[in-house]
C-alpha beads as a LAMMPS data file, in Angstrom:
LAMMPS data file: protein, C-alpha beads

317 atoms
316 bonds

1 atom types
1 bond types

-500.0 500.0 xlo xhi
-500.0 500.0 ylo yhi
-500.0 500.0 zlo zhi

Masses

1 110.0

Atoms # bond

1 1 1 -327.531 -423.941 -116.870
2 1 1 -324.514 -421.899 -115.825
3 1 1 -325.260 -418.260 -116.986
4 1 1 -321.734 -417.047 -116.528
5 1 1 -320.370 -419.731 -118.765
6 1 1 -323.188 -419.151 -121.236
7 1 1 -322.191 -415.391 -121.334
8 1 1 -318.869 -416.430 -122.659
9 1 1 -320.300 -418.932 -125.101
10 1 1 -322.944 -416.752 -126.942
11 1 1 -321.700 -414.557 -129.739
12 1 1 -322.554 -411.570 -127.596
13 1 1 -323.499 -411.432 -123.876
14 1 1 -326.853 -409.692 -124.264
15 1 1 -330.451 -410.227 -122.953
16 1 1 -333.342 -408.573 -124.663
17 1 1 -335.373 -407.294 -121.647
18 1 1 -339.126 -408.258 -121.372
19 1 1 -341.243 -405.368 -122.629
20 1 1 -344.719 -405.221 -121.322
21 1 1 -347.258 -405.451 -124.067
22 1 1 -344.453 -405.111 -126.743
23 1 1 -342.492 -408.415 -126.497
24 1 1 -344.077 -411.287 -128.428
25 1 1 -343.099 -414.637 -130.015
26 1 1 -341.851 -413.047 -133.216
27 1 1 -339.459 -410.704 -131.464
28 1 1 -338.241 -413.487 -128.872
29 1 1 -337.613 -415.989 -131.713
30 1 1 -335.769 -413.404 -133.854
31 1 1 -333.581 -412.436 -130.840
32 1 1 -332.797 -416.104 -129.885
33 1 1 -331.975 -417.251 -133.507
34 1 1 -329.730 -414.093 -133.786
35 1 1 -327.755 -415.247 -130.771
36 1 1 -329.014 -413.113 -127.829
37 1 1 -331.258 -414.261 -125.019
38 1 1 -334.856 -413.228 -125.889
39 1 1 -337.536 -412.686 -123.272
40 1 1 -341.252 -411.691 -122.677
41 1 1 -343.512 -410.954 -119.723
42 1 1 -345.954 -413.868 -119.116
43 1 1 -348.660 -411.225 -118.794
44 1 1 -348.259 -410.250 -122.512
45 1 1 -350.071 -413.470 -123.462
46 1 1 -353.701 -412.737 -123.037
47 1 1 -355.918 -414.376 -121.997
48 1 1 -353.962 -416.659 -119.775
49 1 1 -354.550 -419.691 -122.094
50 1 1 -352.491 -417.952 -124.782
51 1 1 -349.304 -418.338 -122.679
52 1 1 -349.176 -422.075 -123.480
53 1 1 -349.689 -421.367 -127.190
54 1 1 -346.746 -419.000 -127.010
55 1 1 -344.489 -421.484 -125.120
56 1 1 -345.394 -424.145 -127.658
57 1 1 -344.508 -421.961 -130.548
58 1 1 -341.270 -420.677 -129.151
59 1 1 -339.795 -424.002 -127.898
60 1 1 -340.858 -425.661 -131.165
61 1 1 -339.381 -423.065 -133.445
62 1 1 -336.100 -422.841 -131.438
63 1 1 -335.830 -426.559 -131.484
64 1 1 -336.241 -426.565 -135.271
65 1 1 -333.707 -423.878 -135.756
66 1 1 -331.166 -425.884 -133.655
67 1 1 -331.739 -428.949 -135.823
68 1 1 -331.205 -426.986 -138.894
69 1 1 -328.237 -424.943 -137.600
70 1 1 -326.202 -427.193 -135.398
71 1 1 -323.287 -424.827 -135.925
72 1 1 -325.368 -421.738 -134.832
73 1 1 -327.613 -422.883 -132.080
74 1 1 -330.267 -420.298 -130.782
75 1 1 -329.715 -418.703 -127.400
76 1 1 -332.048 -419.696 -124.644
77 1 1 -335.239 -417.663 -123.893
78 1 1 -336.638 -416.205 -120.737
79 1 1 -340.137 -415.450 -119.276
80 1 1 -340.764 -412.627 -116.963
81 1 1 -343.119 -413.246 -113.973
82 1 1 -344.441 -410.275 -111.955
83 1 1 -344.301 -411.456 -108.350
84 1 1 -346.542 -408.802 -107.118
85 1 1 -349.609 -409.455 -104.905
86 1 1 -352.004 -407.984 -107.631
87 1 1 -350.845 -410.517 -110.239
88 1 1 -353.658 -412.941 -110.029
89 1 1 -352.117 -415.065 -112.856
90 1 1 -348.869 -415.870 -111.222
91 1 1 -349.808 -419.426 -110.126
92 1 1 -351.028 -420.370 -113.562
93 1 1 -348.166 -418.663 -115.472
94 1 1 -345.548 -420.252 -113.126
95 1 1 -347.133 -423.759 -113.804
96 1 1 -346.736 -423.171 -117.569
97 1 1 -343.093 -422.207 -117.093
98 1 1 -342.563 -425.491 -115.172
99 1 1 -344.468 -427.565 -117.716
100 1 1 -342.398 -426.303 -120.637
101 1 1 -339.214 -426.077 -118.601
102 1 1 -338.511 -422.347 -119.445
103 1 1 -334.661 -422.024 -119.257
104 1 1 -334.600 -418.679 -117.585
105 1 1 -337.355 -416.892 -115.527
106 1 1 -336.926 -413.187 -114.660
107 1 1 -338.801 -412.218 -111.514
108 1 1 -339.792 -408.602 -110.790
109 1 1 -341.539 -406.681 -108.011
110 1 1 -341.299 -409.371 -105.319
111 1 1 -338.794 -412.220 -104.299
112 1 1 -340.475 -415.384 -103.220
113 1 1 -338.767 -418.628 -102.325
114 1 1 -341.637 -420.866 -103.559
115 1 1 -341.362 -419.290 -106.996
116 1 1 -337.654 -419.868 -107.163
117 1 1 -338.138 -423.408 -105.898
118 1 1 -340.586 -424.138 -108.681
119 1 1 -338.142 -422.991 -111.352
120 1 1 -335.169 -424.808 -109.745
121 1 1 -337.249 -428.110 -109.774
122 1 1 -336.604 -428.754 -113.422
123 1 1 -333.255 -427.100 -113.547
124 1 1 -334.297 -423.513 -114.625
125 1 1 -332.473 -420.375 -113.607
126 1 1 -333.956 -417.407 -111.780
127 1 1 -332.815 -413.806 -112.416
128 1 1 -334.333 -411.026 -110.217
129 1 1 -334.800 -407.385 -110.962
130 1 1 -333.444 -405.045 -108.331
131 1 1 -332.516 -401.350 -107.983
132 1 1 -330.458 -401.293 -104.790
133 1 1 -328.547 -403.495 -102.364
134 1 1 -331.455 -404.086 -99.997
135 1 1 -333.564 -405.732 -102.827
136 1 1 -330.497 -407.449 -104.169
137 1 1 -329.597 -409.127 -100.889
138 1 1 -333.193 -410.126 -100.212
139 1 1 -333.510 -411.737 -103.670
140 1 1 -330.413 -413.872 -103.151
141 1 1 -331.421 -414.817 -99.637
142 1 1 -334.720 -416.159 -101.195
143 1 1 -332.956 -418.293 -103.691
144 1 1 -332.473 -416.256 -106.986
145 1 1 -329.525 -417.431 -108.921
146 1 1 -328.617 -413.977 -110.324
147 1 1 -329.477 -410.456 -110.326
148 1 1 -330.533 -407.825 -112.989
149 1 1 -329.227 -404.458 -111.839
150 1 1 -331.591 -401.793 -113.041
151 1 1 -329.592 -398.598 -112.897
152 1 1 -330.333 -395.005 -113.647
153 1 1 -331.384 -394.337 -117.143
154 1 1 -333.096 -397.685 -117.664
155 1 1 -336.590 -397.859 -119.409
156 1 1 -339.692 -398.568 -117.563
157 1 1 -339.401 -399.074 -113.781
158 1 1 -335.909 -398.007 -113.019
159 1 1 -333.637 -396.970 -110.015
160 1 1 -331.544 -393.843 -109.638
161 1 1 -328.112 -395.437 -108.821
162 1 1 -325.232 -395.096 -111.291
163 1 1 -324.422 -398.362 -112.983
164 1 1 -320.803 -398.060 -111.971
165 1 1 -321.891 -397.807 -108.205
166 1 1 -324.551 -400.469 -108.550
167 1 1 -322.293 -403.124 -110.130
168 1 1 -319.231 -402.178 -107.876
169 1 1 -321.205 -402.541 -104.618
170 1 1 -322.970 -405.769 -105.708
171 1 1 -319.652 -407.436 -106.721
172 1 1 -318.198 -406.749 -103.288
173 1 1 -320.504 -409.484 -101.896
174 1 1 -322.035 -411.470 -104.878
175 1 1 -319.959 -413.465 -107.392
176 1 1 -322.822 -414.931 -109.232
177 1 1 -324.582 -413.919 -112.501
178 1 1 -325.032 -410.114 -113.019
179 1 1 -327.168 -408.443 -115.642
180 1 1 -326.803 -404.650 -116.114
181 1 1 -329.667 -402.464 -117.316
182 1 1 -329.535 -398.832 -118.067
183 1 1 -329.122 -396.957 -121.351
184 1 1 -327.351 -399.659 -123.235
185 1 1 -328.096 -399.556 -126.913
186 1 1 -324.849 -400.146 -128.651
187 1 1 -322.036 -402.788 -128.751
188 1 1 -319.809 -400.296 -127.036
189 1 1 -322.278 -400.251 -124.217
190 1 1 -322.440 -404.112 -124.066
191 1 1 -318.548 -404.175 -123.692
192 1 1 -318.659 -401.465 -121.018
193 1 1 -321.089 -403.593 -119.048
194 1 1 -318.674 -406.416 -119.180
195 1 1 -315.764 -404.273 -118.156
196 1 1 -317.612 -403.042 -115.070
197 1 1 -318.167 -406.512 -113.893
198 1 1 -321.522 -407.633 -115.343
199 1 1 -321.970 -410.906 -117.305
200 1 1 -324.727 -409.596 -119.531
201 1 1 -326.047 -406.369 -120.858
202 1 1 -329.801 -405.927 -120.765
203 1 1 -331.255 -404.087 -123.697
204 1 1 -334.825 -402.944 -123.828
205 1 1 -335.724 -399.583 -125.612
206 1 1 -333.689 -400.393 -128.805
207 1 1 -335.813 -403.543 -129.256
208 1 1 -338.951 -401.555 -129.101
209 1 1 -337.810 -399.808 -132.261
210 1 1 -337.567 -403.085 -134.310
211 1 1 -340.082 -404.362 -136.875
212 1 1 -341.090 -407.344 -134.711
213 1 1 -342.035 -405.459 -131.677
214 1 1 -345.699 -404.991 -130.806
215 1 1 -345.403 -401.148 -130.549
216 1 1 -347.167 -398.506 -132.611
217 1 1 -345.483 -396.848 -135.498
218 1 1 -345.751 -393.621 -133.491
219 1 1 -344.011 -395.193 -130.559
220 1 1 -341.181 -396.472 -132.751
221 1 1 -340.749 -393.170 -134.548
222 1 1 -340.577 -391.267 -131.267
223 1 1 -337.734 -393.473 -130.295
224 1 1 -335.999 -392.582 -133.409
225 1 1 -336.579 -388.852 -133.012
226 1 1 -336.041 -388.452 -129.236
227 1 1 -332.948 -388.439 -127.032
228 1 1 -332.027 -388.609 -123.390
229 1 1 -333.370 -385.195 -122.556
230 1 1 -336.748 -386.391 -123.569
231 1 1 -337.009 -388.899 -120.787
232 1 1 -339.203 -388.159 -117.805
233 1 1 -338.840 -390.080 -114.442
234 1 1 -342.124 -390.275 -112.486
235 1 1 -344.306 -392.635 -110.489
236 1 1 -347.579 -391.138 -111.686
237 1 1 -348.693 -393.833 -114.051
238 1 1 -348.023 -397.091 -112.165
239 1 1 -347.189 -396.047 -108.565
240 1 1 -343.544 -397.059 -109.070
241 1 1 -340.952 -394.604 -110.506
242 1 1 -340.077 -395.234 -114.128
243 1 1 -338.869 -393.550 -117.287
244 1 1 -341.094 -392.397 -120.032
245 1 1 -341.012 -390.621 -123.305
246 1 1 -342.030 -386.927 -122.926
247 1 1 -344.019 -386.777 -126.078
248 1 1 -346.441 -389.527 -125.029
249 1 1 -347.117 -387.592 -121.735
250 1 1 -347.884 -384.404 -123.735
251 1 1 -350.247 -386.446 -126.053
252 1 1 -352.419 -387.424 -123.166
253 1 1 -352.662 -383.683 -122.019
254 1 1 -350.227 -383.618 -119.112
255 1 1 -347.390 -381.196 -118.531
256 1 1 -344.241 -383.439 -118.122
257 1 1 -342.555 -380.664 -116.001
258 1 1 -345.417 -380.627 -113.361
259 1 1 -346.526 -384.169 -112.753
260 1 1 -348.117 -385.058 -109.391
261 1 1 -346.892 -387.866 -107.318
262 1 1 -348.777 -391.154 -107.151
263 1 1 -349.396 -393.625 -104.394
264 1 1 -347.651 -397.040 -104.822
265 1 1 -350.838 -398.835 -104.073
266 1 1 -352.029 -397.770 -107.558
267 1 1 -349.848 -400.311 -109.032
268 1 1 -351.689 -403.220 -110.408
269 1 1 -350.913 -406.307 -112.502
270 1 1 -353.933 -408.204 -112.251
271 1 1 -355.134 -410.219 -115.361
272 1 1 -357.982 -407.838 -115.941
273 1 1 -355.967 -404.685 -115.181
274 1 1 -356.245 -401.529 -117.328
275 1 1 -353.263 -401.417 -119.742
276 1 1 -353.995 -397.677 -120.600
277 1 1 -351.000 -396.301 -118.906
278 1 1 -348.751 -398.855 -120.551
279 1 1 -350.405 -398.330 -123.953
280 1 1 -350.604 -394.542 -124.035
281 1 1 -347.587 -393.643 -121.967
282 1 1 -344.458 -395.030 -123.654
283 1 1 -341.697 -396.423 -121.478
284 1 1 -338.030 -395.685 -122.603
285 1 1 -334.551 -395.612 -121.344
286 1 1 -331.952 -392.762 -121.741
287 1 1 -330.016 -394.676 -124.441
288 1 1 -332.413 -393.782 -127.230
289 1 1 -329.963 -391.291 -128.833
290 1 1 -328.421 -394.347 -130.434
291 1 1 -331.679 -395.285 -132.312
292 1 1 -331.871 -393.940 -135.827
293 1 1 -334.074 -396.317 -137.696
294 1 1 -336.573 -399.198 -137.175
295 1 1 -334.774 -402.341 -138.445
296 1 1 -335.555 -406.048 -138.064
297 1 1 -334.354 -407.503 -134.780
298 1 1 -331.862 -409.650 -136.519
299 1 1 -330.514 -406.574 -138.407
300 1 1 -330.159 -404.595 -135.216
301 1 1 -328.399 -407.454 -133.374
302 1 1 -325.920 -407.853 -136.378
303 1 1 -325.150 -404.179 -136.100
304 1 1 -324.705 -404.475 -132.292
305 1 1 -322.364 -407.374 -132.776
306 1 1 -320.259 -405.457 -135.289
307 1 1 -319.983 -402.539 -132.823
308 1 1 -319.028 -404.932 -129.968
309 1 1 -316.351 -406.718 -131.978
310 1 1 -314.936 -403.231 -133.074
311 1 1 -314.997 -402.013 -129.499
312 1 1 -313.182 -405.054 -128.238
313 1 1 -310.440 -404.606 -130.921
314 1 1 -310.046 -400.929 -129.945
315 1 1 -309.501 -401.850 -126.464
316 1 1 -307.075 -404.658 -127.223
317 1 1 -305.035 -402.421 -129.624

Bonds

1 1 1 2
2 1 2 3
3 1 3 4
4 1 4 5
5 1 5 6
6 1 6 7
7 1 7 8
8 1 8 9
9 1 9 10
10 1 10 11
11 1 11 12
12 1 12 13
13 1 13 14
14 1 14 15
15 1 15 16
16 1 16 17
17 1 17 18
18 1 18 19
19 1 19 20
20 1 20 21
21 1 21 22
22 1 22 23
23 1 23 24
24 1 24 25
25 1 25 26
26 1 26 27
27 1 27 28
28 1 28 29
29 1 29 30
30 1 30 31
31 1 31 32
32 1 32 33
33 1 33 34
34 1 34 35
35 1 35 36
36 1 36 37
37 1 37 38
38 1 38 39
39 1 39 40
40 1 40 41
41 1 41 42
42 1 42 43
43 1 43 44
44 1 44 45
45 1 45 46
46 1 46 47
47 1 47 48
48 1 48 49
49 1 49 50
50 1 50 51
51 1 51 52
52 1 52 53
53 1 53 54
54 1 54 55
55 1 55 56
56 1 56 57
57 1 57 58
58 1 58 59
59 1 59 60
60 1 60 61
61 1 61 62
62 1 62 63
63 1 63 64
64 1 64 65
65 1 65 66
66 1 66 67
67 1 67 68
68 1 68 69
69 1 69 70
70 1 70 71
71 1 71 72
72 1 72 73
73 1 73 74
74 1 74 75
75 1 75 76
76 1 76 77
77 1 77 78
78 1 78 79
79 1 79 80
80 1 80 81
81 1 81 82
82 1 82 83
83 1 83 84
84 1 84 85
85 1 85 86
86 1 86 87
87 1 87 88
88 1 88 89
89 1 89 90
90 1 90 91
91 1 91 92
92 1 92 93
93 1 93 94
94 1 94 95
95 1 95 96
96 1 96 97
97 1 97 98
98 1 98 99
99 1 99 100
100 1 100 101
101 1 101 102
102 1 102 103
103 1 103 104
104 1 104 105
105 1 105 106
106 1 106 107
107 1 107 108
108 1 108 109
109 1 109 110
110 1 110 111
111 1 111 112
112 1 112 113
113 1 113 114
114 1 114 115
115 1 115 116
116 1 116 117
117 1 117 118
118 1 118 119
119 1 119 120
120 1 120 121
121 1 121 122
122 1 122 123
123 1 123 124
124 1 124 125
125 1 125 126
126 1 126 127
127 1 127 128
128 1 128 129
129 1 129 130
130 1 130 131
131 1 131 132
132 1 132 133
133 1 133 134
134 1 134 135
135 1 135 136
136 1 136 137
137 1 137 138
138 1 138 139
139 1 139 140
140 1 140 141
141 1 141 142
142 1 142 143
143 1 143 144
144 1 144 145
145 1 145 146
146 1 146 147
147 1 147 148
148 1 148 149
149 1 149 150
150 1 150 151
151 1 151 152
152 1 152 153
153 1 153 154
154 1 154 155
155 1 155 156
156 1 156 157
157 1 157 158
158 1 158 159
159 1 159 160
160 1 160 161
161 1 161 162
162 1 162 163
163 1 163 164
164 1 164 165
165 1 165 166
166 1 166 167
167 1 167 168
168 1 168 169
169 1 169 170
170 1 170 171
171 1 171 172
172 1 172 173
173 1 173 174
174 1 174 175
175 1 175 176
176 1 176 177
177 1 177 178
178 1 178 179
179 1 179 180
180 1 180 181
181 1 181 182
182 1 182 183
183 1 183 184
184 1 184 185
185 1 185 186
186 1 186 187
187 1 187 188
188 1 188 189
189 1 189 190
190 1 190 191
191 1 191 192
192 1 192 193
193 1 193 194
194 1 194 195
195 1 195 196
196 1 196 197
197 1 197 198
198 1 198 199
199 1 199 200
200 1 200 201
201 1 201 202
202 1 202 203
203 1 203 204
204 1 204 205
205 1 205 206
206 1 206 207
207 1 207 208
208 1 208 209
209 1 209 210
210 1 210 211
211 1 211 212
212 1 212 213
213 1 213 214
214 1 214 215
215 1 215 216
216 1 216 217
217 1 217 218
218 1 218 219
219 1 219 220
220 1 220 221
221 1 221 222
222 1 222 223
223 1 223 224
224 1 224 225
225 1 225 226
226 1 226 227
227 1 227 228
228 1 228 229
229 1 229 230
230 1 230 231
231 1 231 232
232 1 232 233
233 1 233 234
234 1 234 235
235 1 235 236
236 1 236 237
237 1 237 238
238 1 238 239
239 1 239 240
240 1 240 241
241 1 241 242
242 1 242 243
243 1 243 244
244 1 244 245
245 1 245 246
246 1 246 247
247 1 247 248
248 1 248 249
249 1 249 250
250 1 250 251
251 1 251 252
252 1 252 253
253 1 253 254
254 1 254 255
255 1 255 256
256 1 256 257
257 1 257 258
258 1 258 259
259 1 259 260
260 1 260 261
261 1 261 262
262 1 262 263
263 1 263 264
264 1 264 265
265 1 265 266
266 1 266 267
267 1 267 268
268 1 268 269
269 1 269 270
270 1 270 271
271 1 271 272
272 1 272 273
273 1 273 274
274 1 274 275
275 1 275 276
276 1 276 277
277 1 277 278
278 1 278 279
279 1 279 280
280 1 280 281
281 1 281 282
282 1 282 283
283 1 283 284
284 1 284 285
285 1 285 286
286 1 286 287
287 1 287 288
288 1 288 289
289 1 289 290
290 1 290 291
291 1 291 292
292 1 292 293
293 1 293 294
294 1 294 295
295 1 295 296
296 1 296 297
297 1 297 298
298 1 298 299
299 1 299 300
300 1 300 301
301 1 301 302
302 1 302 303
303 1 303 304
304 1 304 305
305 1 305 306
306 1 306 307
307 1 307 308
308 1 308 309
309 1 309 310
310 1 310 311
311 1 311 312
312 1 312 313
313 1 313 314
314 1 314 315
315 1 315 316
316 1 316 317
C-alpha cells in the first residue's frame, strides 16, 4: 500500500486517531465506510482474546461493504500498538495484526525493527508517532514507513512544537508519508495540513464527541462546552506530557493551575494496568472549539468533507 497515493484517492485525506478506551469497532467501521481511515488501540480490546473478535468483525464488515458498494469502497483501517516495555500484550497483539493482515499499524512510545519487520512481512504499512526530529529520525532508521507528527495542541500525549515547524523540518530530510496531528477538527484544518506538506490530517478529539465513541455523556458534553483555554498540559497522570480537559481535573479534586510533576517511570501499559487516569481524566486537543454537538461519525465526516471542499474552492478562486 502506498499511503501517499491513497491520500489522493480517498475522498478526504484523514485518519481518525486511535483513542485509548474510546475507539471501538462501531467507530472504526463508521469512519472507514464514510471514507476516512479509522483506527483503534489494540489495548482497547480487553481481555486480549477480544482483539481477534474485533479484527474478525472489522475485516468482515468492511469486506461486505466493499462488495455492496464497489463505487464507494471503504478506507483501510489501522491498529495502534504501544511499543513500550510495560505493554505485556505486544507480542500477542502483533501476532493478531499479522494473522489478519491489518493494513496499517500505528506504533507509539517506542520504535523497534522487529515490530516493523513483522508488519512488512505481509505488506502492511507502519506509521510511527513522534513529537520531535530525534524520535522521527530514529523511527525511520528502524524501518517505519511514515511518521505521525504530534504537534502542539494535540490531544493526549503531545509535543510542544508548532505544526509549521514540525512539518517543515521533517520535510527537509523525509519525503515519505507524513500525518499531522494537533488541533485539527474542521475541513479547513485538513486542507491546511495538506498545504503545509502533510499527506494526512490526524483527527482525534472531534471523534470522541460522536455517538459511536465509547466515552461518557459527560465527557462528550464537556467537549461541546469547552474551548482551547480549557486544555491543561501535564505529565502528572501518565508520566508523559499530554493535554487534558480542565473540568475532568477539577472533578477529581485537583487544582489544574498547581499540578505537580510526575516521574516518567509511572507510565504503564500492562494488560492489567489501572485505567483510572484515562477514564476519569479526559484527554483532549485544543481544537475543540469547533465542536458544537454530538453527531454520528458519518454525519461528522460528511460535514468535514463539505468544509474541506468549500475551503479548496475558496483557495482556488
